[in-house]
C-alpha positions in Angstrom: -201.2 117.1 -48.4 -202.4 117.2 -52.0 -199.4 116.2 -54.1 -201.0 116.0 -57.6 -204.4 116.5 -59.2 -205.3 114.9 -62.5 -208.4 116.0 -64.4 -209.8 114.5 -67.6 -212.9 115.5 -69.6 -214.2 117.7 -66.8 -216.2 120.8 -67.8 -213.9 122.7 -70.3 -210.8 120.8 -69.2 -209.8 118.1 -71.6 -206.8 116.7 -69.8 -204.8 118.4 -67.0 -202.3 117.4 -64.4 -201.6 119.9 -61.7 -198.6 119.4 -59.3 -198.8 121.0 -55.9 -196.3 121.4 -53.1 -196.1 122.5 -49.5 -196.8 126.0 -48.3 -198.9 128.6 -50.2 -199.8 127.9 -53.8 -201.7 130.7 -55.6 -203.7 130.1 -58.8 -204.2 133.2 -61.0 -205.5 133.8 -64.5 -208.1 135.7 -66.5 -211.7 135.4 -65.5 -213.2 132.2 -67.1 -209.8 130.5 -67.6 -210.8 127.6 -65.3 -209.4 128.4 -61.9 -212.7 127.7 -60.1 -213.2 124.6 -62.2 -210.1 123.2 -60.7 -211.5 123.9 -57.2 -214.8 122.3 -58.3 -212.9 119.2 -59.3 -211.2 119.0 -55.9 -214.6 119.5 -54.3 -216.1 116.6 -56.3 -213.1 114.5 -55.5 -213.8 114.8 -51.8 -217.4 113.9 -52.1 -219.2 117.0 -53.4 -222.5 116.9 -55.3 -221.9 115.4 -58.8 -223.8 116.2 -62.0 -223.7 115.0 -65.6 -223.1 118.7 -66.5 -219.5 118.2 -65.3 -218.8 115.7 -68.1 -217.1 117.5 -71.1 -219.4 117.7 -74.1 -219.1 114.6 -76.3 -217.2 112.5 -73.8 -218.4 109.4 -71.9 -217.1 110.3 -68.5 -215.2 112.8 -66.4 -212.3 111.5 -64.4 -210.7 113.2 -61.3 -207.8 111.7 -59.3 -205.9 113.2 -56.4 -202.6 111.9 -54.9 -202.3 112.8 -51.2 -199.6 112.1 -48.7 -200.7 111.7 -45.0 -198.8 111.2 -41.8 -198.9 107.9 -39.9 -200.9 109.6 -37.1 -203.5 111.3 -39.3 -207.2 110.4 -38.5 -207.6 109.2 -42.1 -205.5 106.1 -41.2 -208.2 104.8 -38.9 -210.9 105.4 -41.4 -208.9 103.5 -44.0 -208.5 100.5 -41.7 -212.3 100.5 -41.1 -212.8 100.5 -44.8 -210.2 97.7 -45.3 -207.9 99.9 -47.4 -204.1 99.7 -47.1 -202.0 102.9 -46.8 -198.7 102.3 -48.5 -195.8 104.7 -47.5 -198.3 107.4 -46.6 -199.7 107.5 -50.2 -203.4 107.9 -50.6 -205.1 108.1 -54.1 -208.7 109.3 -54.3 -210.5 108.9 -57.6 -214.0 109.7 -58.8 -215.5 109.3 -62.2 -218.8 110.7 -63.3 -220.4 109.1 -66.4 -222.5 110.8 -69.0 -225.5 109.1 -67.3 -224.7 110.8 -64.1 -223.4 107.8 -62.2 -220.5 108.2 -59.7 -217.7 105.7 -59.4 -215.5 106.2 -56.4 -212.2 104.5 -55.5 -209.6 104.9 -52.8 -206.2 103.3 -53.5 -207.8 101.4 -56.4 -210.6 99.9 -54.2 -214.2 100.7 -55.1 -215.9 102.5 -52.2 -219.2 104.3 -51.6 -219.6 108.0 -52.1 -220.2 108.3 -48.3 -216.8 106.7 -47.6 -215.0 108.9 -50.2 -216.7 112.0 -48.7 -215.7 111.1 -45.1 -212.1 110.4 -46.2 -211.9 113.5 -48.5 -213.3 115.9 -45.9 -210.7 114.7 -43.4 -208.0 115.8 -45.8 -209.3 119.0 -47.5 -211.2 122.0 -46.3 -212.6 124.2 -49.1 -213.4 127.8 -48.2 -215.2 129.4 -51.1 -217.5 132.4 -51.5 -220.5 130.3 -50.5 -219.0 129.9 -47.0 -219.5 133.7 -46.5 -223.2 132.7 -46.6 -222.6 129.9 -44.1 -221.2 132.4 -41.7 -224.6 134.2 -41.9 -226.4 131.0 -40.9 -226.7 130.8 -37.2 -227.0 127.0 -37.2 -223.4 126.8 -38.5 -222.0 128.8 -35.6 -222.2 126.0 -33.1 -220.1 123.7 -35.3 -217.4 126.4 -35.7 -217.3 126.9 -31.9 -217.1 123.1 -31.3 -214.2 122.8 -33.8 -212.4 125.4 -31.7 -213.2 123.8 -28.4 -211.2 120.7 -29.5 -210.9 117.2 -28.0 -212.4 117.9 -24.6 -215.7 118.9 -26.2 -215.6 116.0 -28.7 -215.3 113.5 -25.9 -218.0 115.1 -23.8 -220.3 115.3 -26.9 -219.8 111.6 -27.5 -220.9 110.8 -24.0 -223.8 113.2 -24.4 -225.0 111.6 -27.6 -225.3 108.2 -25.9 -227.4 109.8 -23.1 -229.4 111.6 -25.7 -230.3 108.3 -27.5 -231.4 106.8 -24.2 -233.5 109.8 -23.3 -235.2 109.9 -26.7 -235.9 106.1 -26.4 -237.6 106.3 -23.0 -239.5 109.5 -24.0 -240.8 107.8 -27.1 -242.0 104.7 -25.2 -243.7 106.9 -22.5 -245.4 109.2 -25.1 -246.7 106.3 -27.2 -248.2 104.6 -24.1 -249.6 107.9 -22.8 -251.2 108.8 -26.1 -252.8 105.5 -26.6 -255.4 105.5 -23.8 -258.6 105.1 -25.8 -257.0 102.9 -28.4 -255.7 100.7 -25.6 -259.1 100.3 -24.0 -260.7 99.4 -27.3 -257.9 96.9 -28.1 -258.2 95.4 -24.6 -261.9 94.7 -25.0 -261.4 93.3 -28.4 -258.7 90.8 -27.6 -260.4 89.7 -24.4 -263.5 88.8 -26.5 -261.2 86.8 -28.8 -259.5 85.0 -26.0 -262.8 84.1 -24.4 -264.1 82.7 -27.7 -261.0 80.5 -28.1 -261.0 79.3 -24.5 -264.7 78.3 -24.6 -263.9 76.1 -27.6 -261.5 74.0 -25.4 -259.3 73.1 -28.4 -256.7 70.4 -28.3 -253.5 70.5 -30.3 -254.0 68.7 -33.6 -257.7 68.1 -32.9 -258.8 69.3 -36.3 -256.6 66.8 -38.1 -257.8 63.9 -35.9 -261.5 64.7 -36.5 -261.0 65.1 -40.2 -259.6 61.6 -40.4 -262.4 60.1 -38.3 -265.1 61.9 -40.3 -263.7 60.6 -43.5 -263.7 57.0 -42.2 -267.2 57.2 -40.8 -268.5 58.8 -44.0 -267.0 55.9 -46.0 -267.7 53.1 -43.6 -269.9 51.1 -46.0 -267.4 51.2 -48.8 -264.6 50.3 -46.3 -266.5 47.3 -44.9 -267.2 46.0 -48.5 -263.5 46.3 -49.5 -262.3 44.5 -46.3 -265.0 41.8 -46.6 -264.2 41.1 -50.2 -260.5 40.9 -49.5 -261.2 38.5 -46.7 -263.3 36.3 -48.9 -260.6 36.2 -51.6 -258.2 34.8 -49.1 -260.3 32.6 -46.9 -263.7 32.3 -48.5 -265.0 30.0 -51.2 -262.0 30.3 -53.4 -259.6 30.0 -50.4 -256.6 31.5 -52.0 -254.9 30.9 -48.7 -255.3 27.1 -49.1 -253.7 27.3 -52.6 -250.8 29.2 -51.1 -250.5 26.5 -48.4 -250.4 23.8 -51.2 -247.6 25.8 -52.9 -245.6 25.8 -49.7 -246.0 22.0 -49.4 -244.9 21.4 -53.0 -241.9 23.6 -52.6 -241.0 21.8 -49.4 -241.0 18.5 -51.4 -238.8 20.1 -54.0 -236.4 21.6 -51.5 -235.9 18.1 -49.9 -234.5 17.1 -53.2 -232.7 20.3 -54.3 -231.2 22.2 -51.3 -230.7 25.3 -53.5 -234.5 25.9 -53.2 -234.3 26.3 -49.4 -234.2 30.1 -49.5 -237.1 30.2 -51.9 -239.0 28.0 -49.5 -238.3 30.3 -46.6 -239.6 33.3 -48.7 -242.8 31.5 -49.7 -243.3 30.3 -46.2 -243.0 33.8 -44.8 -245.4 35.1 -47.4 -247.9 32.4 -46.5 -247.8 33.3 -42.8 -248.1 37.0 -43.6 -251.2 36.3 -45.7 -252.6 34.2 -42.9 -252.1 37.0 -40.4 -253.5 39.6 -42.8 -256.6 37.4 -43.2 -257.3 37.5 -39.4 -256.6 41.2 -39.3 -259.1 41.9 -42.1 -261.7 39.9 -40.3 -261.2 41.7 -37.0 -261.2 45.2 -38.6 -264.3 44.4 -40.7 -266.2 43.1 -37.6 -265.2 46.2 -35.6 -266.8 48.6 -38.2 -270.1 50.1 -37.3 -271.8 53.1 -39.0 -272.6 55.7 -36.3 -274.5 58.6 -37.9 -274.8 60.4 -34.6 -271.1 60.3 -34.0 -270.5 61.6 -37.6 -273.0 64.5 -37.0 -271.2 65.4 -33.7 -267.8 65.5 -35.5 -269.2 67.7 -38.3 -270.6 70.2 -35.8 -267.2 70.3 -34.0 -265.3 70.7 -37.3 -267.6 73.6 -38.2 -266.9 75.3 -34.9 -263.1 74.8 -35.4 -263.3 76.1 -39.0 -264.9 79.3 -37.8 -262.1 79.8 -35.3 -259.5 79.0 -38.0 -260.9 81.6 -40.3 -260.4 84.2 -37.6 -257.2 83.3 -35.9 -255.1 80.8 -37.9 -254.9 78.1 -40.5 -254.7 75.3 -38.0 -255.8 74.5 -34.4 -252.1 74.9 -33.4 -252.0 78.4 -34.9 -255.2 79.4 -33.1 -253.8 78.2 -29.8 -250.5 80.1 -30.5 -252.6 83.3 -31.2 -254.5 82.8 -27.9 -251.2 82.6 -26.0 -250.0 85.7 -27.7 -253.1 87.9 -26.9 -253.1 86.5 -23.4 -249.7 88.0 -22.9 -250.8 91.3 -24.5 -253.9 91.4 -22.2 -251.6 91.0 -19.2 -249.4 93.8 -20.5 -252.2 96.2 -21.2 -253.8 95.4 -17.9 -250.5 96.6 -16.3 -250.4 99.8 -18.4 -250.5 102.2 -15.4 -247.6 100.4 -13.8 -245.6 100.5 -17.0 -246.5 104.2 -17.6 -245.1 105.0 -14.1 -242.0 102.9 -14.8 -241.4 104.6 -18.2 -241.9 108.0 -16.6 -239.3 107.2 -13.9 -236.8 106.0 -16.5 -237.4 109.1 -18.7 -236.9 111.4 -15.7 -233.7 109.7 -14.7 -232.4 109.8 -18.3 -233.4 113.5 -18.4 -231.3 114.2 -15.2 -228.3 112.3 -16.7 -228.7 114.1 -20.0 -229.0 117.5 -18.3 -225.7 116.8 -16.5 -223.9 116.0 -19.7 -225.5 118.9 -21.5 -224.3 121.2 -18.8 -220.8 119.9 -19.3 -221.0 120.8 -23.0 -222.4 124.2 -22.1 -219.5 124.9 -19.7 -216.9 123.9 -22.2 -218.6 126.0 -24.9 -218.8 129.1 -22.6 -215.1 129.0 -22.0 -214.3 128.2 -25.6 -216.6 131.1 -26.7 -214.8 133.6 -24.6 -211.4 132.5 -25.9 -212.6 132.3 -29.5 -214.1 135.8 -29.4 -210.8 137.2 -28.0 -208.7 135.5 -30.7 -211.0 136.6 -33.5 -210.9 140.2 -32.3 -207.1 140.0 -32.3 -207.1 138.6 -35.9 -209.7 141.3 -37.0 -207.5 144.0 -35.6 -204.6 142.8 -37.8 -207.1 142.9 -40.7 -207.9 146.6 -40.1 -211.2 146.0 -38.2 -209.7 147.6 -35.1 -212.9 148.5 -33.5 -214.6 145.2 -34.1 -216.0 143.3 -31.2 -217.3 139.7 -31.4 -219.4 137.9 -28.9 -220.3 134.2 -28.9 -223.8 134.3 -27.5 -225.3 131.2 -26.1 -228.9 130.6 -25.3 -231.1 127.6 -24.6 -232.7 125.9 -27.5 -236.4 126.7 -28.2 -237.2 123.6 -30.2 -236.1 119.9 -30.3 -236.8 117.1 -27.9 -238.9 118.7 -25.2 -239.2 117.8 -21.5 -241.4 119.5 -18.9 -239.2 120.1 -15.8 -241.1 121.8 -13.0 -243.6 123.4 -15.4 -240.7 124.6 -17.6 -240.0 123.3 -21.1 -236.4 122.2 -21.7 -235.3 121.4 -25.2 -232.4 119.1 -26.4 -231.0 118.0 -29.7 -228.2 115.7 -30.6 -225.6 118.4 -30.0 -226.8 119.6 -26.6 -229.3 122.3 -25.4 -227.3 125.3 -26.6 -228.0 127.7 -29.4 -224.9 129.5 -30.5 -224.8 132.8 -32.4 -221.9 135.1 -33.3 -222.7 138.8 -32.6 -220.6 141.6 -34.1 -220.1 145.3 -33.6 -217.9 146.8 -36.3 -217.6 150.3 -34.7 -217.1 151.6 -31.2 -220.3 152.4 -29.4 -222.5 150.3 -31.7 -224.5 147.5 -30.1 -223.7 143.8 -30.9 -225.9 142.5 -33.6 -226.2 139.3 -35.7 -223.5 139.2 -38.4 -226.0 139.3 -41.3 -227.3 142.7 -40.0 -224.0 144.5 -39.5 -221.2 143.1 -41.7 -220.5 144.1 -45.3 -219.1 141.7 -47.9 -215.5 142.7 -47.3 -216.0 142.4 -43.6 -217.5 139.0 -43.8 -214.5 137.9 -45.9 -212.2 139.1 -43.2 -214.2 137.5 -40.4 -214.3 134.2 -42.2 -210.5 134.4 -42.8 -209.9 135.2 -39.2 -212.0 132.1 -38.3 -210.1 129.9 -40.7 -206.8 131.2 -39.4 -207.8 130.2 -35.9 -209.6 127.0 -36.6 -206.9 125.6 -39.0 -204.9 124.7 -35.9 -207.7 122.6 -34.5 -208.6 120.6 -37.7 -207.0 117.4 -39.0 -207.2 118.6 -42.7 -203.8 118.8 -44.4 -205.0 121.1 -47.3 -206.9 124.3 -47.0 -208.4 125.8 -50.2 -209.4 129.5 -50.4 -211.5 130.3 -53.5 -211.6 134.1 -53.9 -212.0 134.9 -50.2 -210.4 138.3 -50.9 -213.5 139.5 -52.8 -214.5 143.1 -51.9 -211.2 144.2 -50.4 -208.2 146.2 -51.5 -205.3 148.3 -50.3 -204.0 147.7 -46.8 -206.7 145.2 -46.1 -205.6 143.2 -49.1 -202.0 143.1 -47.8 -203.2 142.0 -44.4 -205.3 139.2 -45.9 -202.3 138.1 -47.9 -200.1 137.9 -44.8 -202.9 136.1 -42.9 -203.2 133.4 -45.7 -199.5 133.0 -45.8 -199.4 132.5 -42.0 -202.0 129.8 -42.3 -199.9 128.1 -44.9 -197.0 127.7 -42.5 -199.0 125.0 -40.7 -201.0 123.5 -43.6 -200.8 123.3 -47.3 -202.9 126.2 -48.7 -204.2 126.5 -52.3 -205.6 129.9 -53.1 -207.4 131.4 -56.1 -207.0 135.2 -55.9 -207.3 138.4 -57.9 -205.2 140.3 -55.5 -201.5 141.0 -56.4 -200.6 141.1 -52.7 -201.8 137.5 -52.2 -200.0 136.3 -55.4 -196.8 137.9 -54.2 -196.8 135.9 -51.0 -197.0 132.6 -52.9 -194.4 129.9 -52.5 -195.7 128.5 -55.8 -197.5 130.5 -58.4 -199.6 128.6 -61.0 -201.0 130.5 -64.0 -204.3 129.2 -65.4 -204.9 129.9 -69.1 -207.7 129.1 -71.5 -206.8 128.3 -75.1 -208.4 127.1 -78.3 -207.1 123.9 -79.9 -208.8 122.3 -83.0 -211.9 124.4 -82.3 -212.1 123.1 -78.7 -211.3 125.1 -75.6 -208.6 123.7 -73.3 -207.2 124.8 -70.0 -203.5 124.8 -69.2 -201.6 125.3 -65.9 -198.1 126.8 -66.0 -195.8 127.2 -62.9 -194.4 130.7 -63.1 -190.7 131.3 -62.7 -189.6 134.6 -61.1 -189.7 136.9 -64.2 -193.1 135.6 -65.4 -194.4 135.9 -61.8 -193.5 139.6 -62.0 -195.3 139.9 -65.3 -198.5 138.2 -64.0 -198.6 140.4 -60.8 -198.1 143.4 -63.1 -201.1 142.2 -65.1 -203.1 141.8 -61.9 -202.3 145.4 -61.0 -203.1 147.1 -64.3 -205.5 144.8 -66.1 -204.9 144.4 -69.8 -202.0 146.8 -70.4 -198.7 146.1 -68.6 -196.2 149.0 -68.4 -192.8 149.4 -67.0 -194.4 151.3 -64.1 -196.7 148.4 -63.3 -193.7 146.0 -63.4 -191.9 148.3 -60.9 -195.0 148.1 -58.7 -195.0 144.4 -59.1 -191.3 144.2 -58.0 -192.1 146.4 -55.1 -195.0 144.2 -54.0 -192.8 141.1 -54.3 -190.0 142.7 -52.3 -192.4 143.7 -49.6 -193.8 140.1 -49.6 -190.4 138.6 -49.1 -189.9 140.8 -46.0 -193.4 139.8 -44.7 -192.5 136.2 -45.2 -189.5 136.5 -43.0 -191.6 138.2 -40.3 -194.3 135.6 -40.5 -192.1 132.4 -40.4 
């Protein structure tokens, strides 16, 4: 549950710490005092949409921090483990800052996290039911998720299996569709790459051939210069100057010296080795020079071959090796495209089998939802009767989807989405004898408030959230209905912590904890304060809620009477 909320520089709130406790906490105060701002802060804390407009004028950032206590078996614990966050003694601290530049900074137990992780964690702890949710009740697409929440773990497990089947079906359908729709493109592609492969194969390329021919071409083109260099080197060593003879004489002289001074022996060995190396090099120069012959015909053939290779390289790769790799690749593609009909048939079989598997899992979801829908309608009707909608009838209508992933089964279109093939809609009749119609067409504002409260009363037992927040859900009701709503909210608070903003004295009277929100001016700045009300001040506040501005002894008596009645109702609803 939410133990404490700290708010700083948020909207008109400069600095505020609000303690909460178990049971029903009611927040009251004049319009504009900041009650809804506190709920907005909690909404932001659990991952709601942020805005720079939330930052108090003149400040650098807004800061919101919430201290929660969760049980050891709460689903939030698994999410924390996944995020690498430790839960110490059940204490969980969520924090979110919004800078004046609009940047969000999120932390859980001091560790920086993404907004997505904060949202996932926060929404597993808190469920905010505000006036906007009345609009959600009018949105048909929300009805399926409400029904699924009620259906519980059996449906969650079945839906998980279904989603895996759904992914498989979509994958095979996509492959089949892409192959089916690409007939003309495939034919054009096949002709094109067959031409390319034929061109490469006719060239009869060898790996590394271009590099070998480039080297040979360079040698042939420079054969005259090469011969001259080799010949001159040979003449320098063995020609008229006979440098080799001078080297031999040097060896002989060093031999004489070494016979006298043994320390010259190593030098002799070095010079001797150099002499023999020069002698061997001389023979090699002679042989290489004699082997050279300028062959213009061979050079011309090489240049023609290199031109052919260059053309292929411009089209298919930067080297012969890359051209050959490309040829191998398109050869595989040709084989694949040539077998298109076989693959199309295989994809169709896979798609059909995945459709059958998906249909079976979808039927399981439908069966669970049908039973859950009957039970939910019955429970909602009971709750509505206690909220003075005694003639109301609710039906959970289920029909097949008319859009989504389509499959033609025996000339009939079947549609699926990631939640199954069911469209769920709540139909309502508020008076006996009237036909069932969509909620938006038959329910007034006050009736919608009661229907949503009935839903929350029922669904709260199937949700993991520890804190429920009702933000002015009693709009548009009064009298006996107001008392019934107060009792209903109190009953919900016996199983979960409930925070409620209300203008109804009946709701305030049922509170275990009553917080008064007040707006004041301090140094020409508006500040918001929160005051826990003791018994006498609670009477005064309820009297104000009854009468408005002027509180009389009579309204105080009425307040006392409402509180006395509330105490009796609490005993009955425990």
